[in-house]
N, C-alpha and C positions, 0 to 999 in steps of 0.2 A: 362296301369295304367291311372287312371282318379283322379285329385285331386278334391277337394270341388269346386274350382271356375270353373272347365271344368263341373261339376255335375249341379251347378247352372245355366249353360248356356242351359243344356238339359232338366231339369225337371222343371215345373212350381211350384213345391212344395216349401214352405219357412217355417221357425221356426213357430210352433212347430211340423209341420208335415212332414218336410223333414226326412227322415229316412235311408238315405245312405251317409256315412262320405266320403268313397273313394273306388275307383273300383281299386282293386288288379290285375285283369287279364281279358281281353276279348280275347278269342279264336274264331275268326270267322269262322275257318274251322270245329270246333267242335260245332258251335253256342253256345257257353257257356260263362258265366260271373261270377266273383266271387268278392264280394263287402264286405265292412265292415261297420258295425254300432257299434259304441262305445255307450253302455248303460251306462248313469251317472245318479246319484241320483236326478240331475236336471231336468229330463224329467218330463213335467207337468202331465202325467198320473200317476206317483207313489204317487202324494198327496192323491189320492182316491182309489189306486189299488195295493196294500192294505197297509194303513197307518202303521200297525203293522208289515207286511212283504212284502214289495214292490216286485211285481212280474209284468213283462212287459206283457200287455194283448195280448192274441193270436191273435186278429184281428190286433194290431200293427205289429206283426210279419210278417202276411200276407202282410199287406201294404207294408212293407220293401221289401218283395220279389217281389211284384207288381212293385214298383219304380225300382228296380234291373232289372225287365225283361222289363220295359219301356226303360231303358238305352241300354239294348241288342237289342231291336228291332229296335232302331234307327241305331245301329251299323250294324245289318243284313241288313236292307233295304238300307244302305249306304245314309241315308238322314239325315238331320239336321231338329231339330222342329222349328216351326214358330209359329206366333202368331194365325194362321189359323188351327193348327193341334192340337189335343187332343188325348189322348190314355185313352180309358175307360174300366174297368173291363167288361167282359161279362159273367165270370161265375168263380166259385171257386168250385174244386171237391176234395173229398179225404184229406181234411185238417184233420191233425194229430198233437197233441201236445204232446212231449214225455218228455220234461222236463222243469222246471221252468228257466226263464232268469231274472236274477237280477242285481241291479247296480253293476257295476265294470266289467261285463261280456263283452266280444267282441263277437258280432253277426257275423259270417261269412255267407253271403248270396250267395249260389251257385244256379244258374238258367241256365237252358238249353232250346233251342226251340225243341220242339217235332214235330210242325207241323205249317206252316204258308201258308194261302190260302186266297185269296179274301180280303186281309185287317184284316184277324182274325188270332191271333196268340194263339198258345197253348204252355204253358211252363210247366215244371216240376221244382219246386222250393224246395230248402231245406234250413233251418235255422240251423246252427251249433254253438256250443260254444266249442272251442277246436276241437275235433274230435268227440264229443258227439252230437247226432241229438236232436234239440230242436223243430223243427217243420218242416212240410212238406205239400206240396198241389200241386195239378194241378191248373194253372191260364190260363184263357181265357181272352184275351184283343183284343181289336179293335181300330185301327187308325182312326180318323174321322176328317173330314174338318168342320170347325165352322166359322160361318159369324160373 
């Protein structure tokens, strides 16, 4: 488990772009994480997407999976983020959107590490509402030192 205070120590994202509210479970042996994003009407993207029927943009669901993946990568590597480390997207494959996500939904982010080699991580991410699949994608990220 990880609460919002612990998440803020690990991720550089802040409002309105922090998309993980709580980590429900990290299983280091399975290289898997489950996290939660509470989707509320107060999300800034709902004012334009769409005013008559608010729907969470698919790109925001993918970003929520990526932020969850970043939390898992730190746990898997046994490292702590610092001011000199940044995790960047390297690729997104097989993104599929199966159901709209609306205000009031709780998005469960389920991410596993498929592969990690030479600082490049490949993840399988799924976003669910209840037991229903909302989105899925394969994510590639890399951890880089910056000056």
